N, C-alpha and C positions, 0 to 999 in steps of 0.2 A: 866183817860186820854181821851181827846176829840178825835173825829174821825179824825179831822185835825192833831192833835198831833201824833196820831198813824201812819197815812199815811206819815207824815213828817219823823217819825223814820224809817219806811221801806225805804223811799227814801234815807235817810242818810246811812242806812245799806248797800245798793247796791253801793252807791256813794263812801263810804269809802273803801270797800273791792274789788270793781270792779266786783261784781257778777251780773249776768244777766241771761236771759232765756237760753242762750247757755252754761252756766256754770254748772259744776257737782252739785253744791249746790242748783240748782233751785228746786230740789225735796225735799230739807230739809225744815222743818217747820220754819216759822217765828214766834218767840215767844216773849212774853213780858219780860222785864228785871226781874231778880231775886230780891228777897227782900233784898239781901245783896248788890245789885247794880252792880253785875258782870255779864257780858254777857256770857252765857254758851251754847255751842252746842257740838255735838259729836267730833268736832276737838279741840275746845278750852279746853274741859275737859281733854284732854290728857296732857296739860301743868301742871296739878296737879299731883305731884309725886305718891301719893297713888293710883290714878286711873290708871296711866300708869303702875305701878308695878303690880296691880291686873290683868289687862288685859294681861300683859306680862307673868306673872306666869301661868295663866290658859291656854292661847293659846300656850305658849312655852312648857308646860308640855304635853298637848295633841299632839302637833306637833312632839315632840321628841319620843313619845312612838311608838314602832313597831306596825304597822297595817297590819294584815294578812287577806287574803282571804282564808277561810277554807271550808272544806266540811265534813259534819258529815254523816258517814255511820254506822248505828247501834251504837255501843259503841266506834267506832274508829273515829278519826278526822285527816284529812290530809291537808297539805298546797297545795293550787292550784296554784303553782308558774308558771305553763305553761299558765295561763290565762293572757291576755294583761293587764287587769285592775289591776292585782296584782302588776306589775311593776310600773304602773302609781301612785298608792297610797303608794307604798313602797319605790320607788327609784326616778323616774323622772316623775313629773306631766306633764310637757310640755317642749319644747326645751329651755325655758328660766328660768325654775324654778325647783328646787329640790322638792321632795315630802314633805320634812320637811318645806321648805319655804312656799309652797302652803298651807299645812295644818295649819301652824301657822297663816298665813294671814287670812284664812277663819275662823279659830277659833277666832281670834281677832274681826272679823266682827260680828259674832253671839253673842259673849260675850258683845260687846259694843253697836252695833246698834240693836241687837235683831234678825238679819237675816243675813245669808250669801248666796251669789248667785255665781254660777259657770256655765260657758258655757261648755257643754259636746260636745266633738268632737269624732265622731265615724268613724270607717272604713267602707268600702263598705259592709262588712259582718256583720255590726252592733256592733262590739266590740269597747269598749271605749279605745281610744288611747291617748287622751290628755284632761286635765282639766285646764281651764283658769278662775281664780277668777275675779269677777266683783265687783267694789265698791258698797256697799249698797246705797250710796247717788246717784248713777246713775240709780237705778232701781225703777220702779213703777209697782207693780203687779196689774192686773185687770182681771176680769172674763167676758168672752164673750161666750154666747151660752153654758153655763154650763162647760166651759173649762177655765183653767188658762193660761194667757199669761203674758209676762213680757216686758214692754216697757223700753228700755234702752237708756239713753242719751250717745252719743258717741262724744260730743263736737261740738262746732260750731252751736248749735241749731238743730243738726241732731239726729234722733232717729231710732232705729230698734226694731222690736218686735219679740220675740222668744217664741215658744210654750213650754209648760211644759216639753215635752220630751227632749228638748235641754238645759234645765236649771236644775242644781242641787240646790235645795232650802232647806236650813237647818234653820228652824225657832227656836227661843228661846221660852220663856214662853209667851203665848198669849191666851186670853180667847176664841178665835175662833179656835184655834188649827192650823191655817194656817199661820198667821202672828205673829211674835214675837214682844214684846214691847222693845223699846230701853231703856236699863238700864240707860244710861247716861242722857236720857231725863227725866226719872222718878226721877233720883237722882240729878236734876239740883240744887235744893235749898241746899242740903247737900254739893255738890261740890263747889257751889258758896261761901258758908260760909267758907270753907277751903281755897279757893283761896283769899277771902277777908282778912282773918287773915294773910295769907302769904304776901299779898300786904301791909297790915298795918305794918308788921314787917320790910319789905324792906324800906318803906318810913320812918319809925321811925329811923332806922340806917342810911339811906341815908341823911336825913336832919341833923342828928348829934346833935340836941338839943331836949329837951323835947317838944312834940307837944303842940300847943296852948299857946305859950309864948306871953304875952302882955307887951309892953314897953310903959310907960306913961311919958309925959313931963308936967311940971307944967304950962307952958305957951302955948298959941295957936301958932301953926307953920304954916307958909305960905306954899304954894304948893311946892316951890323949896326946902325949908328947910326940909319938910316932905319927899320929894323924896330922898334928899341926905342922910338923917338919915337912912331911910329904906335900901338904897343901901349899905351904910357903914356897918350896922349891919349884913345884909345878907352875904355880901362878906367876912366879917371878922370872923363870928362865925357859919354860917350855913353850914352843910355838914359833911360827915362822918369823914374826916381827920381834922376837926377843932373843934371837941368836946373837952370839958374839958379845954378849954383855958380861960385865964383871961378876964372877960367881963368888959369893961370900960364904965361907964355911965357918961354923962356930964349934967351940968346945973340942977341938982336935979332930974334927971330921975329915975324912979323905974320900976322893972320887976316883973311880977306875972305869975304863972302857972295856966292855966285854963283847961288844958287837963287832961284826966284820965290816970294815970300811967299804964303800961302794966300789972303789977302785980294785980292792982285793977280791971282791965277788964278781968282777968283770961286768959291772952293771951296764955300762954304755955299750960294750960289745954285744951283750945279750940282747939288749933292746934293738940294736941294729940288725943282728942276725935274725931276730923274729920277723922283721919286715921281709927279709929274703926268704924266710921259711914260708910265710903267707904267699909270697909271689910264686913260690914253687907249687904250692897247692892249687893255685888258680892258673898255672901255666902262663904267667904274665911276667914280662921283664921287670926287674926291680926298679929300673929307671922310671917306669910308669907309675910307681908308687912313691916317687920323689926321692928314691935312694940313688944318688948319682955318684956314689963312691967309686964305681968302675966305669963311669961314662966319660967320654972325651969328645972334643969337637970333631975328631976323625971318625968315631964309630957311632955317634948318636943317630945318624941317618940310617945306618944298617940296623941299629936296634929298633928303630921305628918300623922298618920293613919286616924284621923278625916278628914284631908284635902283630902285624897284620897276618903274616903267613902262619905263624905257629899258634896264635891265640884267637884272633878274631875270625879267620877263615873257617876253622872247624865249626865254630858256633853258627856262622852264617849258613853253611851247608846243611847242618842239622836242622835249623829252623826252616830253610827253604824246602827241604824234602818233606818235612812234616806238614807244611802248608800245602804242598802239591798233593800229598796223599789224603789229607783230611778235609781240605776246603774245595778242591777241584773234583768235578765229576769224572768218571771214567771216559766219557765222551770228550770232555775238554782236554784231558791228558792225551787222548788219542789224536786230537786235532793239533797238538803241539803246544798247549798252554803250559806255562811254568812260571814260578816266582824267582826273582833274582835281585839281590842287593847290588847297588851300584857303588863299588868300592872307590870310584873316583871322588865320591863325596868326602873322603878322608883328606883330599887336597883343598877342600873348601876354604880353610883358614890360612893357607899358605899361598899367597899371591904369586910369589916368585916360582915356587914349585909348579903351580898350576900353569903359569905362563910357559915355563920350560916344557912341560908335558904337552901342552897344546901345540907348541912350535914343532916339537919332534913329530907328533902325529900328523901335522899339516904337511911337513916336509917329505914324508914318505907316502903321502896320498891317502892316509887312513881317514883323515877328517877334512871336510870342506870348511870354508869360512863360515857358512851359515850353520853348520853343525856345531862349530865352536861357539858361535853367537847364541845358539839355542841353549847350550849348556850354561851360558852366563846370563840367561834370561833376557837376551837382547833380540830385537826384531831382525829378520833376514834382510839382506841387501841384494840388489840386482846383480846377477852374475856370480853370486856367492856359492852356488851349488857345484861349481866346477872343482875338480880335485887336481892337484899339481904334484910333480915330483921334481927333484933337483937336477934336471937337465936344462939349465937356463930357465927353470920354472915354467916348463911347458905343460899343457894339460896331460893328465895321466893317459888318456886315450890316444895321445899322439906320441907318447914316449918311444914306442917301438919304431914308429915311422922316422923319428928324429935320429934314433940310434942306428937304424939300418934302413936308409931311404930306399924306397922302391923305384925302379927305373921308370922314367917317363915312357908313355906309349910311343910307338913309332909314329913319326909324322905322317899323316894321311894326305892324300891329294885334295886340294881345295877345289870344289866343283861349283860352277856358276849355277844360279837358281834356274829351275825350269819354269815353264808357264809364260805368262804374258809380261812379267816384270823384266825390265832391261836393267843392266848395270847403270848406275848413275852416281853422281856426287852425293856423299853422305856427310852433311855438316862440314863441308869444306875439304873432305878427304876423298880420294878416289876409291872406287869400289874395292879394288884389290887390297889396298892398305887397311880398309875397314874390315875386310874378311880376315886378314892376317891378325890384326889386333884383337878382333872379337874371338878368334880361335885361341889365341894365347891366353886371353882372360878366362875362357871356358876351361882350358887345360889346368889353370891354377885352381879354379873352383873345383874341378874334378879331383885334383890331388888332395885338396882339403877334405873333400867328402870321403875319400878313401881312408884318410887318417881316422875318421870317426866310425868306420865300418864295424870294428870289433866292439865298440861301445854300443852300437845299435844292435849287434847280435846278442850281447848280454841282456840288454833291455828286452828284446823280443823273446829270449829264452825264458826269462822269468814270467812274462805274461802268458806265453803258450803253455808252460808247465802248469801254471795255476789253473787255467781253464781246462786243460787236458785231464788233470786229476779229478777236477770237480765233475766234469761231464761223464767220465768213466764211472765214478761212484754213483752218480744219478741214474745212469743206465742200469747199474747192478741192482738198485733198489726200486726201479720204476714200477715193477709189478707189485711192490709192497705199499705203494702210495694209494691210499683210498680217498684222500680228500683233495688231490690236485693231479692234473695231468702232467705228462712230461713236457709238453709244450709250454704249459704255464710255468713250470720250473725254469725252463730256458729263459723265458721273458724276465722272470724275477732275478735269476742269477746274473744275466748280462746287464740288467739295470744297475746292479751293484758293481759289475766289472768296469763300467764306464769310468768311474772315479779312480779305480785302481790303475787302469791303463793310462789315464792322464797323468797320474802321479809318477808312474814308472817312466813314461815316455818323455815327459817335459825336460828333465835335466839333460838328457842326451840330445834332444832336438834343439833345445835352446843353445847348447854349446856349439853344435854344428851351424845353426842359423847365424850366430854371432860371428863365427869364423868366415862363413861365406859372405856375410854382409860387409865385413871389412875388405875382402878380396874384390867384391863387386863394386864397392865404393871407389877403390883405386882404379878400376877400369874406366870410370867416368870422371875421374879427378875430383871425387868428393861425394860423400853420402849425405843427402839432404833429409833423410827420415829422422824423426825424433825418437827418443828412448821410449816414450809412451806408445807411439805408433808401433815400434818394434815389439814391445811386450804384448800388445793387442794382437799383432800378427801371429806371434808364436802361440798365444793362447788359442786363437781361432784355428790355427793349423793343427795343433795337438788335439783339439776337440774333433776336428774333421777326421783326423787319422783314427781316433778312437771309434767313431761311428763307422768308418770304413772297415775297420778290423772286426767289429761286432757284427756288421751286416754280412761279411764274408763267413764268419764262424757260424752264425745262426742259419744262414742260407745253406751251407754245406750239411749241417746236422739235420735240418728239416727235410732235406732232399733224400735222406736215407731212412728207411723204415726198419731194417733189420738191426737188432742190437749189436751183433758182431760187426756189421759194416761200420757202425758208428764208432765202436772201439778201435777198429782198424784205422779209421780215418784220424782219430785223435792221436793214435800212436804215430801215424805218418806226420801229423802236425809237429809232434815233439822232435821228430827226426829231421824234417826238412824245412818246416815253416820259418824258423828263426833266420836261416840263411836267405830265404826268399825276401823276408821283411827287411833284413839288413841291406841287401842289394838294391831292392826297389826304393826304399824310403830315403836312403842317402842321396840317390839321384833325384828323386822327386822333390825332396826338401831343398836340395841345392838349386834346382831350377826355380822353385817358388820364391826363394829368398832373392835370387838375382832379379827376378821380375819385380819383386817388391821394391828393391832399390832403384831399378831403372824407372819404374813408374813414379816412384817418389821424387825423382829428379825431373819429371815431366817428359821423359823420353818414351818412345815406343819400343816394342820388342819384335825381333825378327827371328823366325825359325831357321836354324842352320843344320846342315848335315856334315859329317866328317869325311866322307869319301865316296868313291864310286860304287863300293860294295854295300852301301846303305840300302835297306829294303825299299821296294816301290811305294809302300804306304807312307813312309817318312819322306821320301823324295817328293811325293805329291804336295807336301806342306812346305818344302824348302823355299825360303825367300818370302814367305807370307808374313805380313806385318800386322800387329794388333796394338791398339792404344789401350790406355787404362780402362779396365772394366770389360774388355772384349776377350774373346777366346779364339783359338785356332780351329776348334771343332766343338760342336754342341751335341748334347744328348739326342740320339735318334739319327744323326748324320751317318752316312755311309761313305767310306772311302773305297773306290774300286778302280785303282790306277792300272795302267797298262803294265803287264808283267806280274800282276798280283795273282794270288790263288783264288780270288773271289772277293766279294764285298766284305769290308770290315765295319761292323756295327759299333758306333761310338756310344759308350755309356759314361755319363757325367761330362762336365766341361773340361776340355783340354786347353788350358790356358798356358801351358808350358810343357816341355818334355818331362818324362818319357811318354811316348805314345803307346808303347807296349813293353813287356819285360825284355830286357836286353837291349833296349833302344839306346843308341849312343849319340843322339842328337843333342843340341844345346840351343840356348837363346842368346842373342847378342843385343846390345843397345842400338837404337837407331835414332 
């Protein structure tokens, strides 16, 4: 093509379509025609059904998947729904677009043009509040003074320039890592061939006769005769509705076919192959483009898995990392913030597959009933937070105990109570039988509590790790705080920890409480407490535990003045405190639940010891009875029994064992 011919073609291009320097397409490349003779650009290519379907499948899939802002803290992950960017990418991108529409549009941009651009709108505090997509054909990236800027055409020949901080740029595959290649531009020849065969088929059926028909006349025709004959034949026989009609030839005329029949030019095979060719360019399985020539009932599921692994996952990772890099602050990334698509959303339309997935996850203890209900937008149910494994469907925390039972403790000597109380008949049973039955019930409750010990340890580990890390960081920057004291920070931090401790502790404590409740109910031949009373008891107990934990933590921190002492103390917490909490709280909660059940049945509780080796302080309480609302010892009391090492000051109400750490006393019904 000569220079004059090329310039003439450019002139005709703008003249025909009305494009000019003020038009969006001014930034698009001006390219030579394809070998198939069809003009292809990023807009014209969308008229090819395979291309449209490929872009729609990929962008629609990514746009429809739930996208969450998460925060990883140790082994735990939580949704950061309170952050403004969460709602922008999950629900409403801007006042005119839903998050789905925005993400589908930008996904289509990067899949087809190789780049997607979004204007970022931030609040005065720097939070992302709106995202507005920009057509890739409007944007021209450029580097100035080692910084990226984006020149954007806004129509009418006007342009604006935005810095990198205000533009979310997601590039596709590109060798410089900064700009992606346009798939539609790279695939021009393949797409053009598909559109050429499509046009061929349309013209073949539109003309209604075999292409390339020659009609010959034995004599020379004058201009008028030639014109009349051509007009008559075309009007009578050419066109889709006039095919297969009787053709009448006059004056010895003959007709010959000189065109190649569609079957000879492999018309159908070419059209089918071009669908596969487009699928190859977009790295998508042909079955997703409705080409099921190689799909079977046996492999369709695996083809769907391949689609997710080979096609969708790379796009999701690319988008997630760009969002992390450009929408999150360095501080947020350091705190463990990250974006993540929820691929489980792909099961949303397949009820059977979703049910099978949930069943498998439930049976291995990965999901609880309430977690499954949450994914189905259903309300939680009581007791639904416990996890199970297929050992006769026992709680996960008890699986090890069931598989390898721990030996029961050696029976200890039953000792009569000290003090003024004499053995007497208890509800028609003699004193010795009551002691034996009470001890047997307590042993069962203790065995249940031991089965939950590991679960309590894990719960305590998460809580202690969270506060230990936070306190150490606060100590390291305490000298940098000009607007608040360290003590004020402690108050503020632990005010927020209360909710976290309750959230972490409740599942474990409710599971143990329910198990002990069942065991204690069997001791007295029936539990008379209601489910509402039980739920209130658990909530109250969890709240009390949270306050005790916070009081212990803040008391220890505030008693230390040296920064290194505080760091050493929290390191000690991380090393030893979870074990202490697991040992103490399983015993404490077991006693509290037993008392709750006994009092609920209208019975009193009696303090019992397990043997002659029990400490003098516990022996001083042995045999003491309390009714509902009473306690064995009150705040300020002192226990100073014979054989003790000195007075024991009581802090808080002691309405059930343990009296101290390592205490093996128990309560029985009376």
